[in-house]
Backbone and ligand atoms as CSV (ligand in chain L), in Angstrom:
chain,resi,resn,atom,element,x,y,z
A,1,MET,N,N,86.448,-78.226,-118.960
A,1,MET,CA,C,87.177,-78.210,-120.196
A,1,MET,C,C,86.401,-78.868,-121.284
A,2,LYS,N,N,86.274,-78.164,-122.368
A,2,LYS,CA,C,85.674,-78.682,-123.602
A,2,LYS,C,C,86.397,-79.896,-124.169
A,3,LYS,N,N,85.636,-80.888,-124.528
A,3,LYS,CA,C,86.273,-82.121,-125.133
A,3,LYS,C,C,86.211,-81.846,-126.642
A,4,ILE,N,N,87.426,-81.591,-127.214
A,4,ILE,CA,C,87.446,-81.342,-128.644
A,4,ILE,C,C,88.224,-82.472,-129.371
A,5,ALA,N,N,87.580,-83.004,-130.424
A,5,ALA,CA,C,88.189,-84.140,-131.140
A,5,ALA,C,C,88.481,-83.608,-132.565
A,6,ILE,N,N,89.620,-83.980,-133.131
A,6,ILE,CA,C,89.875,-83.788,-134.555
A,6,ILE,C,C,89.631,-85.067,-135.312
A,7,PHE,N,N,88.923,-85.022,-136.351
A,7,PHE,CA,C,88.643,-86.141,-137.250
A,7,PHE,C,C,89.366,-85.933,-138.491
A,8,PRO,N,N,90.595,-86.446,-138.649
A,8,PRO,CA,C,91.495,-86.106,-139.777
A,8,PRO,C,C,91.320,-87.067,-140.903
A,9,GLY,N,N,91.396,-86.643,-142.101
A,9,GLY,CA,C,91.375,-87.580,-143.288
A,9,GLY,C,C,91.616,-86.812,-144.529
A,10,SER,N,N,91.521,-87.528,-145.660
A,10,SER,CA,C,91.655,-86.841,-146.970
A,10,SER,C,C,90.220,-86.531,-147.494
A,11,PHE,N,N,89.291,-87.270,-147.109
A,11,PHE,CA,C,87.804,-87.028,-147.451
A,11,PHE,C,C,87.740,-86.748,-148.865
A,12,ASP,N,N,88.155,-87.641,-149.721
A,12,ASP,CA,C,88.210,-87.429,-151.178
A,12,ASP,C,C,87.379,-88.507,-151.872
A,13,PRO,N,N,86.075,-88.561,-151.707
A,13,PRO,CA,C,85.239,-87.527,-151.049
A,13,PRO,C,C,84.863,-87.927,-149.661
A,14,PHE,N,N,84.189,-87.015,-148.921
A,14,PHE,CA,C,83.532,-87.204,-147.611
A,14,PHE,C,C,82.326,-88.129,-147.868
A,15,THR,N,N,82.127,-89.196,-147.131
A,15,THR,CA,C,81.094,-90.182,-147.449
A,15,THR,C,C,80.090,-90.217,-146.284
A,16,LYS,N,N,79.111,-91.071,-146.438
A,16,LYS,CA,C,78.144,-91.358,-145.419
A,16,LYS,C,C,78.796,-92.102,-144.198
A,17,GLY,N,N,79.834,-92.877,-144.525
A,17,GLY,CA,C,80.626,-93.571,-143.484
A,17,GLY,C,C,81.296,-92.529,-142.609
A,18,HIS,N,N,81.836,-91.482,-143.224
A,18,HIS,CA,C,82.498,-90.436,-142.444
A,18,HIS,C,C,81.451,-89.658,-141.617
A,19,GLU,N,N,80.314,-89.379,-142.270
A,19,GLU,CA,C,79.239,-88.568,-141.539
A,19,GLU,C,C,78.831,-89.407,-140.289
A,20,ASP,N,N,78.758,-90.757,-140.477
A,20,ASP,CA,C,78.300,-91.583,-139.329
A,20,ASP,C,C,79.338,-91.454,-138.171
A,21,ILE,N,N,80.620,-91.497,-138.409
A,21,ILE,CA,C,81.649,-91.335,-137.437
A,21,ILE,C,C,81.525,-89.909,-136.728
A,22,VAL,N,N,81.325,-88.917,-137.545
A,22,VAL,CA,C,81.256,-87.566,-136.939
A,22,VAL,C,C,80.072,-87.468,-135.973
A,23,LEU,N,N,78.893,-88.032,-136.502
A,23,LEU,CA,C,77.636,-87.872,-135.643
A,23,LEU,C,C,77.791,-88.715,-134.443
A,24,ARG,N,N,78.403,-89.879,-134.528
A,24,ARG,CA,C,78.564,-90.717,-133.274
A,24,ARG,C,C,79.648,-90.099,-132.386
A,25,GLY,N,N,80.607,-89.477,-132.951
A,25,GLY,CA,C,81.621,-88.768,-132.242
A,25,GLY,C,C,81.068,-87.662,-131.298
A,26,LEU,N,N,79.969,-87.111,-131.814
A,26,LEU,CA,C,79.348,-85.972,-131.047
A,26,LEU,C,C,78.668,-86.421,-129.729
A,27,LYS,N,N,78.439,-87.696,-129.713
A,27,LYS,CA,C,77.923,-88.270,-128.456
A,27,LYS,C,C,78.999,-88.352,-127.353
A,28,ILE,N,N,80.205,-88.302,-127.797
A,28,ILE,CA,C,81.330,-88.471,-126.821
A,28,ILE,C,C,82.037,-87.091,-126.660
A,29,PHE,N,N,82.108,-86.367,-127.743
A,29,PHE,CA,C,82.847,-85.090,-127.574
A,29,PHE,C,C,81.918,-83.852,-127.694
A,30,ASP,N,N,82.363,-82.764,-127.160
A,30,ASP,CA,C,81.522,-81.462,-127.320
A,30,ASP,C,C,81.691,-80.976,-128.703
A,31,GLU,N,N,82.883,-81.070,-129.350
A,31,GLU,CA,C,83.101,-80.528,-130.581
A,31,GLU,C,C,83.889,-81.523,-131.451
A,32,VAL,N,N,83.458,-81.665,-132.789
A,32,VAL,CA,C,84.280,-82.511,-133.629
A,32,VAL,C,C,84.759,-81.596,-134.829
A,33,ILE,N,N,85.989,-81.542,-134.984
A,33,ILE,CA,C,86.602,-80.758,-136.116
A,33,ILE,C,C,87.039,-81.702,-137.202
A,34,ILE,N,N,86.456,-81.526,-138.295
A,34,ILE,CA,C,86.761,-82.392,-139.546
A,34,ILE,C,C,88.051,-81.772,-140.112
A,35,GLY,N,N,89.110,-82.431,-139.949
A,35,GLY,CA,C,90.411,-81.823,-140.486
A,35,GLY,C,C,90.744,-82.456,-141.826
A,36,ILE,N,N,90.786,-81.626,-142.846
A,36,ILE,CA,C,91.086,-82.148,-144.223
A,36,ILE,C,C,92.541,-81.845,-144.479
A,37,GLY,N,N,93.294,-82.979,-144.414
A,37,GLY,CA,C,94.795,-82.807,-144.756
A,37,GLY,C,C,94.980,-82.489,-146.221
A,38,TYR,N,N,95.545,-81.414,-146.523
A,38,TYR,CA,C,95.724,-80.939,-147.948
A,38,TYR,C,C,97.023,-80.195,-148.132
A,39,ASN,N,N,97.716,-80.617,-149.163
A,39,ASN,CA,C,98.958,-79.942,-149.562
A,39,ASN,C,C,98.658,-79.202,-150.985
A,40,SER,N,N,98.587,-77.948,-150.963
A,40,SER,CA,C,98.227,-77.229,-152.153
A,40,SER,C,C,99.245,-77.346,-153.274
A,41,SER,N,N,100.533,-77.708,-152.967
A,41,SER,CA,C,101.449,-77.884,-154.072
A,41,SER,C,C,101.454,-79.220,-154.684
A,42,LYS,N,N,100.716,-80.188,-154.017
A,42,LYS,CA,C,100.549,-81.494,-154.627
A,42,LYS,C,C,99.101,-81.603,-155.030
A,43,HIS,N,N,98.845,-81.677,-156.327
A,43,HIS,CA,C,97.454,-81.633,-156.739
A,43,HIS,C,C,97.086,-83.100,-156.969
A,44,THR,N,N,96.958,-83.872,-155.920
A,44,THR,CA,C,96.649,-85.252,-156.032
A,44,THR,C,C,95.078,-85.582,-155.680
A,45,ARG,N,N,94.358,-84.541,-155.336
A,45,ARG,CA,C,92.978,-84.880,-155.040
A,45,ARG,C,C,92.128,-85.206,-156.315
A,46,TYR,N,N,91.083,-85.859,-156.211
A,46,TYR,CA,C,90.133,-86.069,-157.269
A,46,TYR,C,C,89.026,-85.029,-157.186
A,47,PHE,N,N,88.428,-84.883,-155.994
A,47,PHE,CA,C,87.420,-83.873,-155.728
A,47,PHE,C,C,88.122,-82.608,-155.200
A,48,GLU,N,N,87.819,-81.443,-155.830
A,48,GLU,CA,C,88.440,-80.173,-155.407
A,48,GLU,C,C,88.288,-79.860,-153.942
A,49,ILE,N,N,89.320,-79.412,-153.287
A,49,ILE,CA,C,89.288,-79.163,-151.863
A,49,ILE,C,C,88.188,-78.187,-151.473
A,50,ASP,N,N,88.040,-77.060,-152.202
A,50,ASP,CA,C,87.090,-75.990,-151.884
A,50,ASP,C,C,85.648,-76.483,-151.964
A,51,TRP,N,N,85.461,-77.346,-153.042
A,51,TRP,CA,C,84.155,-77.950,-153.209
A,51,TRP,C,C,83.804,-78.868,-152.033
A,52,MET,N,N,84.780,-79.648,-151.716
A,52,MET,CA,C,84.528,-80.644,-150.668
A,52,MET,C,C,84.269,-79.938,-149.297
A,53,VAL,N,N,84.996,-78.907,-149.003
A,53,VAL,CA,C,84.744,-78.115,-147.738
A,53,VAL,C,C,83.285,-77.609,-147.755
A,54,LYS,N,N,82.884,-77.064,-148.883
A,54,LYS,CA,C,81.581,-76.476,-149.047
A,54,LYS,C,C,80.528,-77.562,-148.765
A,55,LYS,N,N,80.742,-78.751,-149.356
A,55,LYS,CA,C,79.755,-79.846,-149.239
A,55,LYS,C,C,79.722,-80.350,-147.723
A,56,ILE,N,N,80.829,-80.428,-147.115
A,56,ILE,CA,C,80.824,-80.845,-145.751
A,56,ILE,C,C,80.095,-79.817,-144.887
A,57,GLU,N,N,80.398,-78.578,-145.112
A,57,GLU,CA,C,79.763,-77.461,-144.305
A,57,GLU,C,C,78.217,-77.446,-144.542
A,58,GLU,N,N,77.819,-77.748,-145.824
A,58,GLU,CA,C,76.404,-77.807,-146.195
A,58,GLU,C,C,75.779,-78.988,-145.282
A,59,THR,N,N,76.482,-80.123,-145.281
A,59,THR,CA,C,75.946,-81.336,-144.605
A,59,THR,C,C,75.696,-81.052,-143.130
A,60,PHE,N,N,76.543,-80.303,-142.492
A,60,PHE,CA,C,76.478,-80.042,-141.031
A,60,PHE,C,C,76.036,-78.613,-140.694
A,61,ALA,N,N,75.325,-77.937,-141.667
A,61,ALA,CA,C,75.003,-76.497,-141.573
A,61,ALA,C,C,74.281,-76.228,-140.279
A,62,ASP,N,N,73.415,-77.140,-139.751
A,62,ASP,CA,C,72.539,-76.837,-138.598
A,62,ASP,C,C,73.245,-77.383,-137.355
A,63,ASN,N,N,74.481,-77.755,-137.348
A,63,ASN,CA,C,75.134,-78.199,-136.109
A,63,ASN,C,C,76.384,-77.413,-135.823
A,64,ASN,N,N,76.267,-76.623,-134.856
A,64,ASN,CA,C,77.491,-75.678,-134.526
A,64,ASN,C,C,78.560,-76.418,-133.716
A,65,ARG,N,N,78.324,-77.710,-133.454
A,65,ARG,CA,C,79.471,-78.417,-132.680
A,65,ARG,C,C,80.346,-79.149,-133.718
A,66,ILE,N,N,80.125,-79.026,-135.024
A,66,ILE,CA,C,80.902,-79.616,-136.045
A,66,ILE,C,C,81.588,-78.467,-136.921
A,67,LYS,N,N,82.865,-78.533,-136.995
A,67,LYS,CA,C,83.616,-77.573,-137.764
A,67,LYS,C,C,84.557,-78.198,-138.791
A,68,THR,N,N,84.924,-77.463,-139.672
A,68,THR,CA,C,85.740,-77.910,-140.757
A,68,THR,C,C,87.087,-77.126,-140.804
A,69,LEU,N,N,88.191,-77.821,-141.008
A,69,LEU,CA,C,89.559,-77.203,-141.052
A,69,LEU,C,C,90.349,-77.838,-142.125
A,70,VAL,N,N,90.937,-77.059,-142.964
A,70,VAL,CA,C,91.946,-77.506,-143.894
A,70,VAL,C,C,93.335,-77.231,-143.394
A,71,TYR,N,N,94.056,-78.284,-143.419
A,71,TYR,CA,C,95.479,-78.032,-142.814
A,71,TYR,C,C,96.574,-78.777,-143.615
A,72,ASN,N,N,97.819,-78.305,-143.378
A,72,ASN,CA,C,98.921,-78.833,-144.112
A,72,ASN,C,C,100.191,-78.964,-143.254
A,73,GLU,N,N,99.946,-79.840,-142.221
A,73,GLU,CA,C,100.976,-80.082,-141.245
A,73,GLU,C,C,100.724,-81.386,-140.511
A,74,LEU,N,N,101.565,-81.744,-139.538
A,74,LEU,CA,C,101.279,-82.999,-138.842
A,74,LEU,C,C,99.914,-82.870,-138.037
A,75,THR,N,N,99.216,-83.895,-138.095
A,75,THR,CA,C,97.895,-83.863,-137.343
A,75,THR,C,C,98.166,-83.619,-135.816
A,76,ALA,N,N,99.210,-84.302,-135.342
A,76,ALA,CA,C,99.586,-84.140,-133.898
A,76,ALA,C,C,99.839,-82.728,-133.573
A,77,GLU,N,N,100.419,-81.873,-134.460
A,77,GLU,CA,C,100.719,-80.531,-134.277
A,77,GLU,C,C,99.449,-79.655,-134.355
A,78,ILE,N,N,98.585,-79.920,-135.452
A,78,ILE,CA,C,97.392,-78.981,-135.614
A,78,ILE,C,C,96.552,-79.301,-134.424
A,79,ALA,N,N,96.440,-80.500,-133.869
A,79,ALA,CA,C,95.642,-80.877,-132.738
A,79,ALA,C,C,96.044,-79.951,-131.514
A,80,LYS,N,N,97.296,-79.784,-131.358
A,80,LYS,CA,C,97.797,-78.854,-130.190
A,80,LYS,C,C,97.234,-77.510,-130.425
A,81,LYS,N,N,97.440,-76.990,-131.630
A,81,LYS,CA,C,97.050,-75.651,-131.969
A,81,LYS,C,C,95.578,-75.355,-131.726
A,82,ILE,N,N,94.796,-76.325,-132.062
A,82,ILE,CA,C,93.300,-76.069,-131.938
A,82,ILE,C,C,92.739,-76.554,-130.577
A,83,GLY,N,N,93.584,-77.006,-129.773
A,83,GLY,CA,C,93.187,-77.488,-128.437
A,83,GLY,C,C,92.397,-78.776,-128.451
A,84,ALA,N,N,92.718,-79.647,-129.472
A,84,ALA,CA,C,91.977,-80.911,-129.521
A,84,ALA,C,C,92.804,-81.939,-128.711
A,85,GLY,N,N,92.091,-82.565,-127.668
A,85,GLY,CA,C,92.794,-83.614,-126.955
A,85,GLY,C,C,92.549,-85.009,-127.492
A,86,TYR,N,N,91.691,-85.160,-128.445
A,86,TYR,CA,C,91.319,-86.465,-129.028
A,86,TYR,C,C,91.421,-86.432,-130.586
A,87,LEU,N,N,91.872,-87.597,-131.013
A,87,LEU,CA,C,91.923,-87.790,-132.459
A,87,LEU,C,C,90.897,-88.955,-132.724
A,88,LEU,N,N,89.948,-88.590,-133.625
A,88,LEU,CA,C,88.912,-89.539,-133.915
A,88,LEU,C,C,89.135,-90.254,-135.206
A,89,ARG,N,N,89.036,-91.518,-135.237
A,89,ARG,CA,C,89.168,-92.277,-136.437
A,89,ARG,C,C,88.192,-93.424,-136.539
A,90,GLY,N,N,87.812,-93.784,-137.774
A,90,GLY,CA,C,86.919,-94.817,-137.975
A,90,GLY,C,C,87.622,-96.170,-138.349
A,91,LEU,N,N,87.006,-97.225,-137.930
A,91,LEU,CA,C,87.651,-98.578,-138.245
A,91,LEU,C,C,86.661,-99.425,-139.022
A,92,ARG,N,N,86.991,-99.911,-140.246
A,92,ARG,CA,C,86.071,-100.740,-140.974
A,92,ARG,C,C,86.471,-102.204,-140.925
A,93,ASN,N,N,87.761,-102.501,-140.900
A,93,ASN,CA,C,88.160,-103.900,-140.993
A,93,ASN,C,C,89.551,-104.029,-140.500
A,94,THR,N,N,90.160,-105.173,-140.593
A,94,THR,CA,C,91.552,-105.428,-140.069
A,94,THR,C,C,92.556,-104.689,-140.874
A,95,THR,N,N,92.333,-104.465,-142.181
A,95,THR,CA,C,93.256,-103.624,-142.965
A,95,THR,C,C,93.376,-102.208,-142.349
A,96,ASP,N,N,92.178,-101.601,-142.109
A,96,ASP,CA,C,92.175,-100.326,-141.372
A,96,ASP,C,C,92.949,-100.393,-140.118
A,97,PHE,N,N,92.693,-101.509,-139.353
A,97,PHE,CA,C,93.252,-101.590,-138.001
A,97,PHE,C,C,94.814,-101.596,-138.092
A,98,GLU,N,N,95.436,-102.351,-139.025
A,98,GLU,CA,C,96.918,-102.391,-139.096
A,98,GLU,C,C,97.433,-101.045,-139.403
A,99,TYR,N,N,96.810,-100.272,-140.263
A,99,TYR,CA,C,97.288,-99.024,-140.623
A,99,TYR,C,C,97.064,-98.011,-139.455
A,100,GLU,N,N,95.899,-98.082,-138.933
A,100,GLU,CA,C,95.496,-97.105,-137.813
A,100,GLU,C,C,96.447,-97.324,-136.613
A,101,ASN,N,N,96.707,-98.609,-136.342
A,101,ASN,CA,C,97.480,-98.961,-135.172
A,101,ASN,C,C,98.833,-98.224,-135.284
A,102,SER,N,N,99.500,-98.322,-136.510
A,102,SER,CA,C,100.863,-97.679,-136.770
A,102,SER,C,C,100.693,-96.114,-136.582
A,103,ILE,N,N,99.703,-95.524,-137.184
A,103,ILE,CA,C,99.661,-94.037,-137.134
A,103,ILE,C,C,99.296,-93.609,-135.688
A,104,SER,N,N,98.533,-94.360,-134.984
A,104,SER,CA,C,98.236,-93.833,-133.613
A,104,SER,C,C,99.422,-93.951,-132.752
A,105,GLN,N,N,100.240,-94.937,-132.982
A,105,GLN,CA,C,101.518,-94.973,-132.177
A,105,GLN,C,C,102.444,-93.912,-132.505
A,106,VAL,N,N,102.526,-93.505,-133.696
A,106,VAL,CA,C,103.324,-92.244,-134.120
A,106,VAL,C,C,102.766,-91.058,-133.562
A,107,ASN,N,N,101.397,-90.885,-133.629
A,107,ASN,CA,C,100.855,-89.729,-133.137
A,107,ASN,C,C,101.007,-89.554,-131.645
A,108,ARG,N,N,100.958,-90.727,-130.912
A,108,ARG,CA,C,101.293,-90.689,-129.495
A,108,ARG,C,C,102.672,-90.154,-129.213
A,109,TYR,N,N,103.604,-90.653,-130.006
A,109,TYR,CA,C,104.992,-90.299,-129.801
A,109,TYR,C,C,105.146,-88.736,-130.076
A,110,LEU,N,N,104.397,-88.329,-131.056
A,110,LEU,CA,C,104.499,-86.781,-131.473
A,110,LEU,C,C,103.839,-85.899,-130.489
A,111,ASN,N,N,102.768,-86.347,-129.884
A,111,ASN,CA,C,101.916,-85.568,-129.030
A,111,ASN,C,C,101.326,-86.471,-128.015
A,112,GLU,N,N,101.966,-86.573,-126.819
A,112,GLU,CA,C,101.567,-87.599,-125.866
A,112,GLU,C,C,100.232,-87.321,-125.165
A,113,LYS,N,N,99.802,-86.082,-125.375
A,113,LYS,CA,C,98.502,-85.697,-124.683
A,113,LYS,C,C,97.319,-86.021,-125.571
A,114,LEU,N,N,97.556,-86.418,-126.849
A,114,LEU,CA,C,96.547,-86.628,-127.817
A,114,LEU,C,C,96.095,-88.089,-127.770
A,115,GLU,N,N,94.886,-88.342,-127.394
A,115,GLU,CA,C,94.418,-89.659,-127.277
A,115,GLU,C,C,93.598,-90.079,-128.510
A,116,THR,N,N,93.909,-91.142,-129.152
A,116,THR,CA,C,93.254,-91.613,-130.359
A,116,THR,C,C,91.991,-92.419,-129.917
A,117,VAL,N,N,90.915,-92.137,-130.501
A,117,VAL,CA,C,89.633,-92.888,-130.144
A,117,VAL,C,C,89.163,-93.471,-131.502
A,118,PHE,N,N,88.907,-94.758,-131.467
A,118,PHE,CA,C,88.406,-95.437,-132.736
A,118,PHE,C,C,86.899,-95.766,-132.547
A,119,LEU,N,N,86.174,-95.570,-133.596
A,119,LEU,CA,C,84.805,-96.048,-133.598
A,119,LEU,C,C,84.694,-97.059,-134.772
A,120,ILE,N,N,84.151,-98.169,-134.374
A,120,ILE,CA,C,83.901,-99.230,-135.322
A,120,ILE,C,C,82.739,-98.802,-136.266
A,121,THR,N,N,82.999,-98.954,-137.559
A,121,THR,CA,C,81.956,-98.463,-138.610
A,121,THR,C,C,80.584,-99.232,-138.371
A,122,SER,N,N,79.541,-98.426,-138.611
A,122,SER,CA,C,78.193,-99.010,-138.653
A,122,SER,C,C,78.170,-99.966,-139.777
A,123,PRO,N,N,77.562,-101.178,-139.624
A,123,PRO,CA,C,77.525,-102.201,-140.645
A,123,PRO,C,C,77.068,-101.657,-142.057
A,124,GLU,N,N,76.073,-100.802,-142.043
A,124,GLU,CA,C,75.502,-100.368,-143.297
A,124,GLU,C,C,76.509,-99.459,-144.100
A,125,TYR,N,N,77.580,-98.944,-143.428
A,125,TYR,CA,C,78.471,-98.120,-144.102
A,125,TYR,C,C,79.806,-98.753,-144.297
A,126,ALA,N,N,79.958,-99.994,-143.768
A,126,ALA,CA,C,81.344,-100.683,-143.802
A,126,ALA,C,C,81.925,-100.853,-145.153
A,127,ALA,N,N,81.099,-100.906,-146.189
A,127,ALA,CA,C,81.645,-101.138,-147.490
A,127,ALA,C,C,81.976,-99.831,-148.254
A,128,ILE,N,N,81.603,-98.723,-147.705
A,128,ILE,CA,C,81.797,-97.453,-148.375
A,128,ILE,C,C,83.270,-96.986,-148.253
A,129,ASN,N,N,83.830,-96.671,-149.381
A,129,ASN,CA,C,85.238,-96.519,-149.471
A,129,ASN,C,C,85.501,-95.410,-150.510
A,130,SER,N,N,86.162,-94.353,-150.059
A,130,SER,CA,C,86.393,-93.166,-150.983
A,130,SER,C,C,87.065,-93.512,-152.295
A,131,SER,N,N,87.986,-94.442,-152.228
A,131,SER,CA,C,88.707,-94.673,-153.516
A,131,SER,C,C,87.846,-95.361,-154.437
A,132,ILE,N,N,86.901,-96.245,-154.022
A,132,ILE,CA,C,85.989,-96.882,-154.972
A,132,ILE,C,C,84.951,-95.923,-155.498
A,133,ILE,N,N,84.530,-95.024,-154.642
A,133,ILE,CA,C,83.626,-93.949,-155.055
A,133,ILE,C,C,84.270,-93.088,-156.219
A,134,ARG,N,N,85.503,-92.776,-156.040
A,134,ARG,CA,C,86.264,-92.006,-157.092
A,134,ARG,C,C,86.244,-92.740,-158.378
A,135,GLU,N,N,86.546,-94.057,-158.323
A,135,GLU,CA,C,86.600,-94.908,-159.464
A,135,GLU,C,C,85.291,-94.925,-160.200
A,136,VAL,N,N,84.139,-95.121,-159.500
A,136,VAL,CA,C,82.838,-95.236,-160.070
A,136,VAL,C,C,82.464,-93.911,-160.630
A,137,HIS,N,N,82.782,-92.771,-160.011
A,137,HIS,CA,C,82.424,-91.455,-160.427
A,137,HIS,C,C,83.136,-91.062,-161.702
A,138,LYS,N,N,84.417,-91.523,-161.786
A,138,LYS,CA,C,85.263,-91.306,-162.930
A,138,LYS,C,C,84.653,-91.850,-164.198
A,139,TYR,N,N,84.040,-93.062,-164.086
A,139,TYR,CA,C,83.308,-93.596,-165.178
A,139,TYR,C,C,81.839,-93.436,-165.258
A,140,ASN,N,N,81.413,-92.162,-164.694
A,140,ASN,CA,C,80.072,-91.764,-164.796
A,140,ASN,C,C,79.082,-92.663,-163.998
A,141,GLY,N,N,79.541,-93.381,-163.130
A,141,GLY,CA,C,78.541,-94.185,-162.267
A,141,GLY,C,C,77.844,-93.262,-161.215
A,142,ASP,N,N,76.681,-93.712,-160.762
A,142,ASP,CA,C,75.998,-92.876,-159.782
A,142,ASP,C,C,76.479,-93.219,-158.433
A,143,VAL,N,N,77.032,-92.189,-157.667
A,143,VAL,CA,C,77.592,-92.471,-156.344
A,143,VAL,C,C,76.741,-91.826,-155.293
A,144,SER,N,N,75.568,-91.172,-155.671
A,144,SER,CA,C,74.847,-90.376,-154.815
A,144,SER,C,C,74.324,-91.097,-153.413
A,145,ASP,N,N,74.123,-92.323,-153.544
A,145,ASP,CA,C,73.681,-93.146,-152.371
A,145,ASP,C,C,74.736,-93.195,-151.256
A,146,PHE,N,N,75.986,-93.007,-151.642
A,146,PHE,CA,C,77.111,-93.086,-150.713
A,146,PHE,C,C,77.485,-91.797,-150.030
A,147,LEU,N,N,76.937,-90.667,-150.488
A,147,LEU,CA,C,77.306,-89.352,-150.055
A,147,LEU,C,C,76.182,-88.603,-149.338
A,148,PRO,N,N,76.466,-87.933,-148.231
A,148,PRO,CA,C,75.381,-87.297,-147.518
A,148,PRO,C,C,74.996,-85.926,-148.090
A,149,TYR,N,N,75.343,-85.596,-149.254
A,149,TYR,CA,C,74.999,-84.375,-149.865
A,149,TYR,C,C,74.782,-84.641,-151.356
A,150,LYS,N,N,74.143,-83.565,-152.004
A,150,LYS,CA,C,73.907,-83.748,-153.455
A,150,LYS,C,C,75.145,-83.379,-154.209
A,151,ILE,N,N,75.489,-84.193,-155.279
A,151,ILE,CA,C,76.695,-84.043,-155.981
A,151,ILE,C,C,76.432,-83.352,-157.321
L,1,LIG,P1,P,92.919,-91.206,-144.798
L,1,LIG,O1,O,93.364,-90.670,-146.166
L,1,LIG,O2,O,93.506,-90.517,-143.650
L,1,LIG,O3,O,92.825,-92.706,-144.668
L,1,LIG,P2,P,90.026,-91.096,-145.282
L,1,LIG,O4,O,89.327,-89.889,-145.736
L,1,LIG,O5,O,90.110,-92.264,-146.169
L,1,LIG,O6,O,91.483,-90.636,-144.776
L,1,LIG,O7,O,89.305,-91.662,-143.962
L,1,LIG,C1,C,89.337,-90.891,-142.756
L,1,LIG,C2,C,88.859,-91.743,-141.585
L,1,LIG,O8,O,87.588,-92.230,-141.803
L,1,LIG,C3,C,89.703,-93.002,-141.381
L,1,LIG,O9,O,89.791,-93.201,-139.970
L,1,LIG,C4,C,88.972,-94.083,-142.021
L,1,LIG,O10,O,89.257,-95.312,-141.457
L,1,LIG,C5,C,87.555,-93.663,-141.725
L,1,LIG,N1,N,86.597,-94.188,-142.697
L,1,LIG,C6,C,86.657,-94.150,-144.061
L,1,LIG,N2,N,85.630,-94.748,-144.537
L,1,LIG,C7,C,84.685,-95.095,-143.502
L,1,LIG,C8,C,83.539,-95.815,-143.402
L,1,LIG,N3,N,82.786,-96.233,-144.512
L,1,LIG,N4,N,82.995,-96.024,-142.234
L,1,LIG,C9,C,83.663,-95.604,-141.095
L,1,LIG,N5,N,84.865,-95.029,-141.070
L,1,LIG,C10,C,85.388,-94.701,-142.289
């Protein structure tokens, strides 16, 4: 049986920290599906969804074990539909842990076959944070060092 993991997030934007989790995830799983949670009726993103998908696909163009999926439902449900037995998440600090702990409990309740796997961030990426990147970009700061693709 193929080991498929879904790596869900808003990825607004997808960063080098996210890329690191995906690539390390590939050492554990046969396939990693980057799931971008997106509700088209709520325009709350900073970076356009289509642009983001294109950039992620560009980043992993030469790796057919990495796929991208935009979804608008519970992660626990989409995981069932795509046959993902694992939910991959990254942990940077205790704030992430508190939050991730709660969602993983809920996800277990919603889909008991889905096992959440956490990878601790690599130290060089620990400070990379999508919301800070959005803020810097908004005021015309250079964020290219934090992203695995050209912006
Ligand atoms: P969400 O909106 O679900 O928190 P994010 O796009 O912010 O989604 O993050 C998706 C996942 O990536 C989360 O598990 C988050 O903890 C992890 N993550 C975010 N930034 C980093 C980083 N710099 N290093 C490792 N993991 C990260």
